[in-house]
C-alpha positions, 0 to 999 in steps of 0.5 A: 793365333798364327802357327809358324813352323819352328824350322822356318826361320824366315817365316818366324821373323817375318811373323814377329815383325810384319804381322799384327796378331795377339799370339804367334806360335812357333810350332814344334809339333805337326808343322816340323818333321820328325828328323828336324825336331832338334832344329826347331828346339834350338831356334829362338825368336822374339816377336813383338806379339805374345810369343807361344811355343807348341810342344810335342804331346806328352804321349809322344815322349818328346815333350821333355826334351821340348820343355827342357829347351823352351825353358833354358832359352834366352827368353821364356815364351809367354805361353806353352801350347800342349797338343793332344791333352788326353786327361788330367794325368797328363796335365799333372806330368806337364806341371810337375815337369815344368816345375822341376825344370824351372827350379833347376834353372834357378839353382844353376843361376844361383851357383853361377853355373848358368850360360853366362848370358846376362841378358838371357839370365836376367829374362828368366830371373825377371819373369814374375808371372807364370807361363800361360798354359793353352791346352788342345782338345783333339779326340773324343776321349779328350773332350769327355775328360776336358772338365777333369783336365781343367780341374787338374790345371787349376788345382795348383792355384796361383801363383804357380809355374803354369796358368791355364788360359785357354784351350784349342779345339783341333778339328781335323784330329777330332774328326779322325777320332770320331771317324767323321768325314770333313766337310766345308760347313763343319756339320760333323763337329757340330756336337763336339764344338758345342760341348767344347765351347760349353765346357770352356765357358763353364770353367772360365777358359778361353775357347779357341775354334778349329782351323780352316785349311782351305786357303782358296778363294772359296776357302776364304769366303768360308773362313769369313763366315765360319769365323763370324759364326764363331764370334757370335757363338761366343768363342774367344778366337780362331786358329790360322795357318797363313797370313792372309787368314789373319785379317779375315779372322780379325774382322769377324771377331772385332765389334763393328763401330755400329755394334759399339754405338748401339751398345753405348746407347743401350747402356745409357738407356739402361742407366737412366732407367735404373735411375728411375727405378725401372728394371726391364724396358723397351729400347729401339723396339726391343725388350731389354733386361739383364741378359741384354745389358750384359751382352752390350758390356760384353761388346764394349769389353771386346772393343777395348781389346781390339783396335777399331779396324779389327787389328788384333786378335787372340 
């Protein structure tokens, strides 16, 4: 998930055409100065990757204008990223607002009062699936209310205007909320990261890990270790803020050829032991049972998502 400031048109074009990531996020929040918000709202981009837009927080008073601009664009984004979601009330406001704006769009189209841009109108009318919703958890209170926020988003069912898919942990904002001092090893966020990951997994929401702002050589080594640790712990992906971070994170989250081969051997052995009526068995010196088999299947599922070189990442 690569963030690009919504006012940086050149960077957006480059990200859209030259960088292979699953999701490019046009940022209208932290990456854009207050006096440039309107510029960011008016900029349109169409990447080959998933296109997401990070609006301003509901509590900022600017989210309504952001949504109005985003939902009237020639091309609707694939996902909305909503920062600093503090609880279920903000989720309900968001969904209600999106429903109202989409209803108005449909009315204008039906009455022939749209922009007259056939391509843009067709893009809005032709979209059958809901927008993906990606929320951000960035404070102690947001973390305590995270399950309730998820339940609020999921309560609208399917089909609905928004479909909750993922949640992002905002490391720096969370540290500020906790009164913690940031460190290279993220020790001050250990409990918050663990609780966040547990809640996301329990609610079947993709968990996106914190960003690494250190772009130095030492920082890149730290990013590699941090991303690998996150992948092993069960995180779904990681935020990046610079193109040179992309391959580092991709490599960490992509199963290696050796991992894939080991998983395939294990599942082959499992199938044979099941045929023989055996449950747990010893394979390559390790005791194998149902949880281990599930882990092997997870590896192959990841391999289906990624290119062998690790070219794609959420």
